[in-house]
C-alpha positions, 0 to 999 in steps of 0.5 A, a space after each residue: 939426578 940429584 939424590 933424594 932427602 929424609 927430613 924429620 920434623 919437629 913441630 914444637 909448641 911452649 918448646 915441646 916436642 907436639 904432634 897433631 892429625 890434621 893440625 887438631 888434637 895437638 899433643 905434647 911428645 917430648 923433647 924436640 932437643 933429643 929428638 933433633 940429636 937422635 935423628 942427626 946421629 943415625 943419618 939424617 939429611 935434615 930437619 925442619 922445625 916448625 915453632 907451631 904456635 906463633 903465627 896464631 899467637 902471634 909473637 916470634 918464634 923461640 930462638 933460644 930453644 932453635 939454638 938448643 936445637 941446632 947446636 945438636 945437630 951439624 945437617 942443614 936445618 930450617 925454622 918455620 913459625 911467626 916470620 914476619 920480616 927480615 929482622 926475623 928470619 936474620 935472626 935465626 940464621 944467627 939463631 943457627 938455621 940454615 932456611 927459614 919458612 915463610 908461611 902465614 905472614 907470606 900468604 898477606 904480604 906475598 913481598 915478604 919471599 922477595 923481601 928474605 930472598 934478596 936477604 939471605 939467598 933464595 936457597 935459604 927462602 923455603 915456602 911452606 904451604 898449609 893446603 887441604 882439599 876441596 870443591 872445585 872453583 873459579 877461586 879454586 880451580 886446583 881444588 887446593 886451597 891454601 889455609 893459614 895460622 897452623 890450619 885455622 884461616 882458609 884463605 880463598 887461594 888456589 894452592 898451585 897458583 900460589 906454589 907457582 908465585 912464590 916461586 917467581 918472588 924467591 922461595 927456594 924450596 917449596 913444602 907441600 903440608 897435606 892437612 887432610 893427610 897430617 897426622 894420618 899415617 895412611 900415605 901421603 897426598 900423592 895427586 897433590 904434590 905431584 901436581 906442585 911439583 910439576 909445575 914449578 923449577 924448584 925442590 919441592 918437599 913432601 909433608 903429611 901423612 907418612 905411616 910406611 917406607 913404602 909412602 915414602 917411596 911412593 912420593 918420591 917416585 909417583 909423587 914426583 917431590 924432591 924429599 920427603 918429609 917425615 914426624 911420626 913415624 920416627 918420633 912414635 919409635 915405629 921407624 929409624 931414619 936410618 931403616 927408610 932411608 936402607 928401605 928407599 936406598 935398596 929398591 933403586 932410589 939414590 938416596 945420600 947413605 951415610 954408614 
């Protein structure tokens, strides 16, 4: 069995670390470069960097901020926001990203996943999905809908169907961002996470809702996720990365211990 991972998410807006609740009321809360270094030193397994307004602003990601963050960490760095082409993906790789996250642009043009996978390898292409709960319908039988542009634009696209298509096109990992759980600190959306994790053969990263260490345990066991993404609970100093990993280790979860 592969080790489970703890991943910290840096949502970046205008070069500042930002945090929202359910994708709204976004506030600047610090320096992403300082936080990246802090989490790396404390034993973080992987770091995800999202330029959260690149897609909605129709601009490219801020490469200078990516380079600054990459200079502070020596663990896998996954970067997303405004990636529309293989050229964008290549630029990010040159800036220090190991993996690239595609989201809105891939929903609009699914071939982007296959193009990036061919250019930089499946294992380096992550399909990030922003998902909200809706009433099941003929168009959305799972009851989970894909939303793009930072949660602004619902797409009438079923999340389960999109996850399966993304895997078929060459995505090497999935990030499941639950809009309903985002920033609430009430726990991950376990039903959604398990639904997608059981359907695909690639690793699934759960995102949205972590507030206590037991939330990570629940999503890595009951939710069947391969990795748990955290933001608020470490950004605000409620917990340290090392504390979360020790908690999981003590509860029998196979986790990489760096100390």
